[in-house]
N, C-alpha and C positions, 0 to 999 in steps of 0.2 A: 931279646933282642926286639919284636913286635912292638913293646909299649916305647921303646926308645923312638923308634920310627913313628910312629902314632904322635907320639909327645911332640917330635919334631916338626909332623907334618901340622900339628893343631899350631904350633906357634906359627910357622912360615904362613897358614891361611888368615891367622888373628893381623899377622904383619901388614899383609897384603891388602887386607880388609881395612886396616887402619889406614894405611899409605892411600888406600883407593879414594876413602872418605876425606882426609886431608884433601886431595887433589881439588877432591870435587868441590868443596867450601872454598879453598882457595881460589879457585875459576870462578863461582859463582860471587865471591866478594870483587874480584877483577873486573868482571861484567860490568857488576852493580857501579863500580867506580869511575869504569870507562864512561858509561851511558851519563853519572853525575857530570864528569868533567868536560864532555863534547857538547852539553846542552850550552845555549848560546847564551852570552852574557846579557840579561835585558838591560834595556837603556836606562839611565838614570833616570828619567822620570817615571819608571813603571817602578820603580823602586820599594815603593811602598810609602815614599816619603810624604807628609802630611803637605797640602797645598801654601802653607806659611813656610816651607820649608825648600821654594824654587832656587835660592839662593844656594844651598847648598849640593842639588843636585849640577846646576851649572859647574858649581865649583869640582865635581864629580868629570863632570863633562869636559872641561877647558885643561886637566889636568890627568887624563888619560887613567884615572882612578876604575878600579874593579873592589866591589866588594866581598868578592868570595876568593881572591887571588890570581896569580898568573901560572903559567908552564914554572915546571922545575927549576929552568934553565932561565928564564926571567928573575931580575933583580931589580925591583922597583927602586926609584931614588927619593922618593916622598910619601908622604900617608896624610890622611884627613882624618884630625881628632875632634873630637868634641869636649870641650872644657868644662868646668865645672858650672860657667855661668851658663851652660847652651851654644855657644858659640860655638861654629866647625870653622878650622881652620888648617891650611897647611902646613905642613913641620918635614922635618927630615924623616926620613925612613928609620935612623937608630932611636929618633924621638918618638915615633909612631911604635916601634917594637918595644921600648921601654914603655910605655901607656900598655900596648898590649900583654906584658909580664907582669903587671901593676907596681913597678918600680917607680913610675910616676904619676901623677892624676890624671884623669880624663878619661876617655872612651873611643878607642880606636874605630875607625867609621868605615875607612879603606885603604888599601894601599896606591900607590899611584905611579904609573911612567913618567911623570914631569908631562910639560907644555911641551909641545911637540917645536922643533927647531925648524928655521924656513931652509930652505936646499942653499946649498952655498954654489953661486957659479963661478 
């Protein structure tokens, strides 16, 4: 009977230790992700774009774009892609998603909320 209790106790201790390790790792990953997501979005002119790519920088600013994405509840309406010739252009979000998934040619540069609309009076 003592061997059964010791075996059960050993199993319980190992299960508890495993659960605590998993919880600690989950917490660590969550805190790391939160600190990354809370970091401010750099202005488009500080994205590491070359001087000759100021047009792309302005394009990103005009269309409220992000190179890192938005909150999960925010749905982008457009995307900026770079075509095979190296030109950046605004396309629909679906087109940008297809580029991201290698279903269409090009490179996804950013996702965008679109141009701001003027307030209606």
